[in-house]
Each structure stands twice: as C-alpha cells, then as structure tokens.
N, C-alpha and C positions, 0 to 999 in steps of 0.2 A: 505493501499501499504506501511505502514511503521508500524513496532512494537515497537520504540519507541514515546509515546506521543508528539506531537508539536504541541504548541500553536500557531495560525494565528492571525493575529495582529487587533486590534478592532479597529474599526474609531470613533470620537472623533464625539458624538451627537452636531449638536448647529443648532440647528431650526431658520428655516427663513422660514417666510411663503409669498407663490406667490399667489397674487390673482387676478384671471383674470372672465369677466364674472361675478362677485358675486363668484367666486369658488373660495373654499382656497383647497391651497395643504400644506402641511408642510413637506420640502427638509430639513431632519438634516445633511445629507451630502455637503452641496452648497460650503461648503467653501472650498472642494477638488478645485475646480473652480478654484483657485488662484496660478499659476504654478510658480510663486517667491516667492512664501510663504517656508519658508524653512520647517515648520512643513506637507507642502504638501508631500513634495522633501522623505522627512525620512519616512511618511506613504508607498510611490510606493517604496519605496528602504527596505521599512519593508517586503513586500509585494514579493518584487521580493526575500528576502531570504528568505520566506515562502515556496514560488512557488520550489527554489531551496531544501529545506529540504524536503516539500512532496516528490518530486523526483530522491531526491538524488541516491535511489536503479535505476534509468534507465537511469543513467549519461552514463553506459559506452555502456548501450543498446543503447540511441542517438547516442554515437559516432561512434558505429557497423554501424545502420542505415546510418548516415550521410556517411560511408565507400562505402556502399552498393550502396546508391545515387550517390555518386558520378562516381564510379567503371562501372558506366553504362553509362556514357558520356565521348563524344570526345573529349577531353582537346583542341587538338589542333585543334578544329574547325573552317569551315571559312566558311561564307553564298557563295551562287551562288550570283556572277558577275552579275551587272546589267548594262546597257550601257547609261551614257546621257551625252550630248552635246560635244561626244566623247572622252568621259571616263571612265571607267570599275572599278565601286565602289564594296568595299568587306569589308565585318565587319570578324575579325576573333579572335580569341582568343590564346593563348599560353596554356600549361602545366604550370599548377601550377598558374595563373594567376588569380585573379577575375576578371579584366575590358577588356572591348575588344580594340580592336588596327583598328581604322578608315584608310583604307589604297586604292589607287587607280592606275590606269597605261592610258596612253594615249594612246590612238588609238587602241592599242593589246592587249591582254591577255599575251604576250610574251615577253612586255616591262618591263622594269627596275620601280619595286614597288617604287610609292611612300606616305612614312609615313606618315599622315597628324596629327591625335592625336595618342598616347599613350596612353589611360586611365590610364594603371596601373604608368606608371610615373607620372601623373598631381595628383592622387590621395592617393600618397604614406606618403604624410603628415595629410591623413583625417581619419578621422574614418566614415565619410559620404561623400562618391561623386556621384555625377550624370551631367555626360555630354546629355545636350538635345538642339535637333533643329537646328542641323548641316544642313547650307545651303551654296551653294555655288554659286561665282558670277555669272555670263555670262558669262565671258570672263576667267572663271575658275581657278583665280589666287585668288580669296581671300577667305575667309569662315566665317560667322558667324556664333556661337557658345553661348549655354548658360549652365550654373556649377550651380549649389544647392550644397552645401555644410552643409545643415542642415535638409533634408528632407522633408524642408516647399513648396518645389514645388516653391520657387521664386528665379528667376536663375540670375544671372548678365552673362547681353547679353556681348561678346567680339570678338574680329576681328582677324583674323591673316591670315598676308601674304602665303601663300603654296610656291611662291617663295625662298623667304628668311626665313622663319620658323619663322620671325618675327610677336613678338603678340602686337598689335595696344595698346595703353595707356590708350584709353578711355573704361571705365567699364560701364554699365549702369545696373546699380539697379532694383529691384523689378519687372522682366521680367517675360512673360510666356516662356521664352526661346530661341525662334524665331525670324530668321530675314528672311525679304522679301526684293530680291534685285530686282532695277528699273534695266530698261536695260543698262544706265550708269555703270553701274560696280563702284557707289560709292553710292549711295542713297538707303537705307534699311530701311523699313515701320517695327515697330516691336510695342507690346501689351505692357501696361504697367497696374500692378496690384496696388488695393485699398491699401494702405498699412496696413490696419485695419480689413478690411471683405474678402482680397485677391482676390476680384471681378476684373476680367479684362474689365476695361474699357475705358480704353484710346488706340489712336495708336499716334504714334508718327513719325514723317521722321529724319531721323539722315544723314547725309553726311562725310562718311568715313576718318577716323583722325581729325575732330573736336570735341572741347570740347559737352559733352552729354547737358551740361547747355543750349547750341543753338539750340536742337532739338526743331524742329514745333509740335507742336500738331494738327495732322486733322484730328480728332474725337475723340469726349467724348460721350460716351454711359451714359447717365443719368438716364436710370429708371433703380432701383435699381435691378430688377426682370430680367435683361437682360444680357448677356454678349456680350465679341466682340471680332474679330481677324482678323488677316489680312494675305492675301495671295497671288498666282500667281497662274492663272489656268494653267493647262496644257500645253496651247497652245504657252503660255509666253509672250500672247500679252496684258493682263489685270492683274493688280493689284484689290484686290479683299477684301472689307473691308465689313467681316460679323457680324451679331447681332442676338442673338441668346437668347430663352426664352423655358422653355420647351412644350410651346403649339405654338412659332409665329417666323418665320424668316423674315432677311431682309437684299440686298446686295444693297451697293455701289460699283461702278467700276470707275476703269482710266486706260487710256491706258498707257501702262508698260515705253513707252520710251516718257513720259510726268510724270515725278515723281513729282513735283511743279503745276501741275495743278486742278483742283478742281475735287473731284471724285461725282460723278453723280449720285443718285438713279436710281437703278432697279426696284424693286416695294416696296413702304411705307407695311411696318409693317402691319397684319392688327390680331386681335384674332384671337386664331383657323386656321391661314394661314401660312401653313410651305412650302420654298420652298428649291432649292438648284440648283446650274448654275453650266453648264459645256458649254466654249464659240469652237467652231467648223465654221469656212468658219464664212459666213457673218448670222450665228443663236449661239443662246443662245440654250441651250436644260435645259429645267427647267423639276426637279422632285418632284412633290406635291402633296397635298393632297388639291387642288384646288376644288371646288363645290362637296364637302361632299366625295374625293375621299378615303376615311378612307382608304385602302391599298394602295395609291399613284398613280400616273401614269406619267407619260413622256410626254410633253409637249415642241414645242420649240417658239423662235421668235427673231424677227430679231434684230441684235444690238446697232438698231438705237431706235428700239420702244420696250421696255423691258419693259412698264407694263402690268398687266393681261390682259387687254381688249386684248392683242395684241398676247395670247399666242394659241397655236391651238392643237391640240392634236396628238402624234405618237405613244405612245402604251398607249392605255385604262385603265381604270381603272377595275382591276375583284376582286368581292369579295373575290374569294377564293385562291387571290395568293397577296401578299406581295411584292411591288418593293424594294427592299432595297437600292441599287446602280448601278450607271453606270459608262464608261469606254471608255472615245472616243479617235477612231484609226481616221486613212485618210480613209480607207475604211470600215470599221466595227463599226458597234455600239456592247459594252458587257454588257449586264443586269444582276445582280444579284437579283435571285428571293428568294423565301422562299413559298413553297407550301408542307402544310401536314407538317409541322415542319423540312423539310429539304431543304437546299439547292438548288438552281438552279444557273446552268448557261448558261445563253442563248446569243446565236451570230445573231444579224442581219446586211446584207450587206446594205451598203446605198442603192445601187441601185436595192435590193429586189430582186435579185437573189438568196437570201439564209436566212432560217431562224428557225436555231437549237439549240438545248440544248446537252451540253455534258455529257456521260454517266456516272452515277454513280449506281454501282450493291449491295453494303452494304446496310441493313437493316434500319442502323442509322450511320450517318457519319458527318464531318464539312467540305465545301468545300469553298472557297474565292478568287477573282480577286486578286492576289499580283500586289506589288508597280510595274508599268508600266509607266516608264517614258517619253518611246520611242512612237510616233507621228507616223513618218512613216515606219509601219515594219507589217508584218503577223504570227507576235508570239505571243501570249497571254499567261503570266505567270501568273499560278495559283498556289495554295496551298491545298492538300488534304489528310486527314486522319480522323482515326475512334477510336473509343476507343480499339481497335484492332489493328492496323496499325499505326505504327510512320510516321510521318512525311513525306510530301514529295512535291519538289518544281518542276513543271511540265510546262513545255515550250510546246502549244499547237499549232500547224500549222495550219492555218486557210486555208491553198491551199489547203494543202494533208491531214488533218483529222489526222493528225499522232500526237503522244505525245513522249516529249523528255524528260524523268524523268532525271533533273539536280540534283537532292539529293535525298536521303531518309536519313532521322534522325536515323542513328546510334545509335544501343543498346545494348555496347559494355557487357564484361562479361562471354560473348560464354553460359548465359543459356537460351534470349529471343529466341523464337517462338514463332510468334503470330497464328501459328497451334493450340497452347497449349492453347488458348483464344477463351472466345464466348462473343460477346456483342447480345442483345436485348433488343428491345424496346416496353414495354408492359402501358397497358392504365389501370390507376384506377377512378374512377366514384367518382365525389366530393359531398359535400353533397346536393348542388342544381341539383346534375343531372349531371355535366359537367366532358366530360371526359377527364382527366389528363392525359400527353405523362409521362411515367420513361424510362431513359434508363439505360442499366445495364452491365456490363462485369467484370469478375468473369475468375477463369480457372476450363479447362475443368474437371478435376479432382477432384474440390471441391463439394462433398455432399453437397445438397439443403436441409435445412429443417429447422425447427423451432430453432434449434444449431446453423446457421451458423451466421457468424459475418457480420455485413451488414453498411456499412456508407452512410450515405444519406445526398448529396450534393445542396443546393436552393441558389438562388440569388432572383430573381423576381422584380426586381425594373428597371425604366427608359426605360420601353422596351429593356434593355439588356437580350442580349438572350443566355444562357450559352450552346454552342455545345457540343455534342458527340465526344469529342474530344481525341488523346492518351495523354498519360505523364509515362513516365519513370519511375515516382519517384512515381508512385499508383503500381506498380509491386511490391513494399516492402509490400502492404497490400493483393494483391490478392494471392504472393506467399505464406502468412501466411491465406489462406482460405477464405478471406475477399470477399464481395461482394462489390463493389463501383456503386452509384446511382445517377444518375442526378433524381430529378422531376422539371418537365417543368413547373412552377405554372405560375399563372395569373399573371401580372406588368410586364413577356419580353413579344417580339412578337414573339413566339416561332411559336404562330398560326396567325399569323396576328395582323395588328395594333388592333384589338378589343381586344385581346387577354392582351393589354396593359392596352386599354382604364378600363376594366374590373379588372383590381387591381392596381387602384390607388385611388388617389382622396376618395370621401367615398365609394368606393369597394373593401380600401385595405384589407380588412378583406380576401375575396377571399384567396388570396397569401396564406398568413397562414390558412386559414383552407383546400388549395389543400393538404398545403402540410404535414398535418396533416392525411388526406383521405388517401395521399400517402402511406405517414406510415402505416396505419393501413391495408390498401390494401396488403401490402407487409406482414404482419403480414397473415393477413389472408388467402394469399395464401402459406406459411410457407416458403417464402424464410428468414425471422428471427422467431423473436421475440423480446418483450419487451427487458428481458434480454443480447440479442445479438447485438441491433440497438443502433445505434451513428447516429449523426448530426454536420452537418457543415454549417458556411456560415459566409461571411465575410464582413462589411461594413452594406450596406441596408441586403446585407444576414444573418451577425450578427442579425439588427433587427427582421429579422425573425426566428433566434433561438430564441429572449429573449421571443417573442412573445410566440412561440410555446410552450417553455415548460411554463411559465405560464396556458396555456389554457388546456395542454394535458404533463405535464412531466409522468406521466406515462407508455407514450410510448417507453422514450429512455432511456437507462444506462449512455450514456455520452455524452455533444455535447461540441463544439469546438464553441467560437465567439470569430471572430478576427476584430482586429478594430471595432464592432459592434455600431452602430449608436441605442441608444435606452433608453436615455434624448427626446424623443420627442417634448413633449410639452415645454420643458423650451428651447430646442435648436431653436426651427420654431419660439416663442417668441420674440427669442432674434436677432437682425437682425445687429446686431455687429460682428456676426458670423462669419467665412467665408461660402459662400454657404448658408445661410438660404435664402436670400429674392428670389435668381435664384429659389428655389423650391417650393414655394406656390403652382405653377400647378403639383407636384407631389405630396406633401402630403396635401397641401392646408393652407391656412393662419388662423392659430388659432386665431388670430385679431377676426376676425369672427366666434360667437359662433357656428354654426353647424359643423365648423371644429374641432374645439375646442374640442368640446362633441365628435365626432367620433375619433376625435388622442387618446382622454383619454382612449376610450373604449379598445385599443393596444398596447399606449407603453410601451414598456418594463419595464423601472423605476415606472411606476406610479403603475404598476400591479402587481409589488410585493406580495406575502399574507403568511402567515404563512402554509407551505406545505410542504413534501416530493419533491425536484427536484435530477436531475439526479447528476451525475458526470458530471463537470463542468470546462472548461480551457476556461480563455480570455484573449488576448493580444491586448496589443496598442504599440502606439509610443507615447513618449512624445511630441515631433515635430507636432505630427499629426494637417495637417491645413483642411482636412475633417472631419474625426469625432474626436473631440478635446479627448484627455486623462481625462478627465476628469469623460468623461459619462459613460466610461465602468468602471472607479476607483470607484464611486458613486453606479455604478450598482452591485457591487462585494461587498462590505462595506452593500447595503442594503441587497441581497441574505444572506451575511452571520447574518447577522439580523433576520432575520425572516425565513429561511429555519428549516425543521424540522426535516432533517432527518442528518445520519453519513457520508453523503458521500464528496466528495473531491471536492473544492471548490477554486482553484488557481487564480490570476492574475500577468501575467510575461508583464511588461511594459518595451519595448526597450528606455532605456534612452538616447540614438543618432539619433533615425532615428523616422522615420512618416509616414502617411499613407500605402508606399508601402514596407514598411518594410527595413529590411538592403541593404546597396546597395551590391554589388558583389557577382557572380553569385553561388558561396559555401557558404558564408552567407546567401543566400534564401533556402538553401538546409536545411541549419539546421536548420530552424527554420521549414520546413516541417517536417524532424526529428522527433525535440520538438513535436510537431502536435501528429503526427504518432503513438509515443512512448505513449504518452498518452491516445490514445484508446488502444493502440495492449497489452500495461500493465494492462489496467483496466479488458481485456477481459479474460486474461491468470489468473489473481492473482484470478477472482471474485469467 
C-alpha cells in the first residue's frame, strides 16, 4: 500500500504464566491489560501512528468516502411523531449538527414545539457524549435522562423540569441511564451498576428533589450470572423488576400507584425457564419456553395468580415458527414471528374474529413492530426495509387493512434507484450437512465472477439475528462493484431457537465452520475468489473473524475485526471484567474443564500460529466496557509476532470512545469510511 518502508511497533514480551486445570498458557502481552500504565498508552499511540502512516495515502479517499456517505443522508431529518399521554414526540437533526434534538407538541401536531433537549448544546464541551433513557413523568412535567461522557455506558441519571427548564441538582452516578416513574410523578426507580464489573445489580427508589444518598434499595440481584432492570408496563398499571441470565428470567411486580409498597414475585427463576410478561386487563400475557417450548409460546394468567402452574396456552408452541415478541392493544394482539428466517407480523383480535399476517413480498427483508405506546388505537406502526429498499415507517389500519407510509428513508444525491440493485438469498451447505442462508445484494450492472470483490459479514452469538436490511453507506461498496453478503450462521435465531442452541457453548465451533463454509460456497459458485473475498464482524462477530482466520486464512484477502472479543479464555476466567459472569451460559464457564478445553480450541488469541494471514484491520476503543481494549491490542501484538506474510496488520484505537465507537452521527460515518477504504484500497491496488 505504500512505497516507503514503515516499521510496525513491536510490543515488549513479558512472560506471564496462566495456569488453569494444570494447563499452562504463556501470555507475553498480558502487561497491556493495565490502562493506567503510561507504557500501555504509548504502545497504543504507536499503533495509531503506524496505522496513520500505513494508510496515509488513503486519507483523501477516506474523506471523499465520508462526504459521499454524508451526501446521501438527509441532514435536516425528523422522526415520525408518536403520541403518548396527549403529547406528540419527535427526534430531529439539524443540518451540520452531530446530535439529536428531542422535542414534543401538546395535543396537536400544529401546536407550538417544546424542545426538551438539544443534545448538540449539551455535548459542546465533550469529545464523547450520549444522552439515553429519556423518560417522561405521567403528568408530562418532568424528564429523567442519563448522560455518558466517556463511552463506558455508565450513565449519570438526572432530572429536568420541562416547564421551567430547570435541571434538578441531584446526580445519580453509575446507572443504566433510565428512570421508571410511578404514578405519583415524584418517585423514580432506577438501576445501578457494580462499579467494577458494570453488572446491573441493584434497583433503587428515588424521590425527586431529594439527596440520592437517601435513596432506598428495593432489590439486589446477588447472583453474579444475572443482571437486573426496572420498567413500567405498557398499561401503566405496574412497575416491573426483571432479572435475567442467558437461560433464565424472573420478574417482580408492584402497582405503579403504590411506589413504597413491596414488590411481589411473579414466577421464581428456574434454570432454563425463560419468560416475558405484558399486562392487559385482569391478565398477564406470558411469552415463554415453558414445557420445552423451544421456539416459545404465548400463555396468560390472572394478575392475582401469576406462578407458572396458573399459566394457560393462548398461542401454542410450533417447531417451525419462532415467537419473538408481542404487542398488546385494546382490541387486538400483535405477534412478531420468524419463519424460515424471515420476519412475520401477525394480528389476532381478542374476540377471535380475525387472525391474519401482514403481507411482505421480497425474497429477503427485515420487518418489525415499531414503538407503539398507545393502547386504545386501531393503528399498528411497523418498520420495513430490505437490502434494496430503504427503511419505511408504516401505519397499518387494522380496521381498513390499509397501509399509510409515514416516512421512507430518503437517499439523497440523486443517484440512488432501488431498481438498479438486486438482492437474493442462497443456501450453502455446512460441513455437517446443515443448510446456511446467505443474503446478498449487488448492483445489477456488476458482472459476477471469480474476480468480483465480495464483503462477507457475520455475527452469530447471543441469539442475535442480523436481518437483511438496507444501508445507504453500503452503496459506496455496491457502486464500486462489490457484493455485500450476510452469512446467517448458527448462534443467531435466524431459523429458530435451535439455531441459537446449536451455535453456543459446546456447539460454538458450528458458528465458525458455518462462516467458513459460506465463504467456500461463494467461491465455489464463483461469486468471488480468495483474492477478492473480504470479511468483517464486530464484538462477538470479531471473535468470529479471529477464529476463522486462524482456521482458514487462505480464504480471505482482507478482514476487519471491530472491537473483537478474541482473548476468550483469559477474559472468561476473570470475573472482575465487565460481563464475564453473565456470559457463562453463552460461552461456558472455563473454571469447568470441559468448557476450558473447548474454548481453547477456538479462542483467537490462544490459536495464533506461524502461518500466512490476510490483510487485517482491527479497531477498538480505550474505554470499551464490553470488550476491553487490551484484547484486540494483545491479539495484534501476537499476530505481528507469528504471522509469516507481508500483508497489512493495523490496529486503530479510539482513545476517546467505547464499544459503540464515536458519538455523533457524522463521526460514525467516518469510522465506516475508514473501514471501507481499507478494503477498497487493498482490492484496487493488489
């Protein structure tokens, strides 16, 4: 990429023996774990300098890509208003501004606008700023909100009088950001994090205008594998405390008009029993996997008799349909399902007079029910998009069966026409005979052959499904002749809950093998070739990339690993690191030898060997609370020690951000431009 010889930083090797189950691992770069050590910061800065030098010739191209992506975005944009408690709420952006403005109008869209928060003003003195958890009191007078100025998702909870503009003096540190109001308009429940592990572990009750030191702890989640949160039912009748792990949930409920009362148990936690609750009238509706309902079913129970022996079936379990979520309205129930990998929206009237699905016609797409705070309405708001169709917000009238498109994402610049692009879904076969879906999109003028550049994206963990959605930034790849593909590997819930179960714990290798076999299939069918195939993934998807390039590096010309979880064993053995204990049911607890041995088979850091690797860009954030910066930093140091090729290996650390990257909508575009320029430059200069 550059004609001048530039030398990569070489991290010092300081041997540290890590012994578990009588197995000795040598970690020469463990010292990078100490973010307070100036030597560590010097090393990260040296890596950033090296990245800048190696990619210096792409700087103008990155700027052009950024401007190109930015030009497609409607800068003076505004969300579709939603109505709640006699107010219409919107979020809007101004041209040239990085952050949103939260506003509302009383009773009518023609009313005078009230600006609740202009985040551009709040963020002026900060390099990173995030406002989250905005919650309005029942009398519409007060707002609870959280502020994070570091990027570690440790929010300071504050309160504002929306009538006077006054910010209340109390600041509650180390929260999840949101506040849940009781009916009295002065009592707020919130969740506090453990200051070391950042586990959400305590629920407090706060009285507006009082010293937080006087707040009352109403619940402590003492199981380190669980997190907790507090919310309010859509009916506004109940305050709900939830506790959850990967395989179990538990709820406590309290009438919202009795905030100082005692929460009562809904159903005690049981291993492998998951359930969610929604209140309606004299009943609670329960979405659950009770009685081996792997794909979940819908049940209901009386508000006074909530334990599981009282639950009765409403929508039974189906082996071929995953029940993902429900929304309750006065006259009907809305169910979000997934069948054969695709979203379905089902509507059932309470009087059983109708039961039907919204029609979707594209081969692969993404659809989901939007935020619908109103209870007594005949309108369902939902979102729809595909890899060729920009996102739409649509109001569906249940009575007239008509759609009203409230907004379709505008793609500016005058060049985009969705008819110029094609998306399809193809099926690869994994090494164990399982069919793996791949969603593709490309420009119709692209000549597909072994010389076609293709970027393959994957995630495959936590049951999180990557749907085939639209991206205006992705057009910068497609318009340059790239194919973009999503590998729907096991570990998501693309084909139901079993798809997730077969990609976690002692089945985790399926995720990586699926991705490799998707790559091989794309090469075999001459959509691309190893010389033109690229891969990307972030966080647990970064683990996927790290494992795959250890296992089959020859398949890829270049990869991007964003905030990658790559030092699996060391992290999962350290229960002081944020998220560790709550993830034992996802990855396994390596304190048990069977899981230790299995995780050691794929942990990217532990499996770096002397071999050729693709061109690699690794990104991280110094303040990342989910995947600590030192995992990718150590991984890059070890890769640089072992790799036998002359391909590019660069690490970029955002010294002012966390797991989600930079704050501000334009800064995020710069990160995408950085990543795309890395791949495009390799493709055009090879």
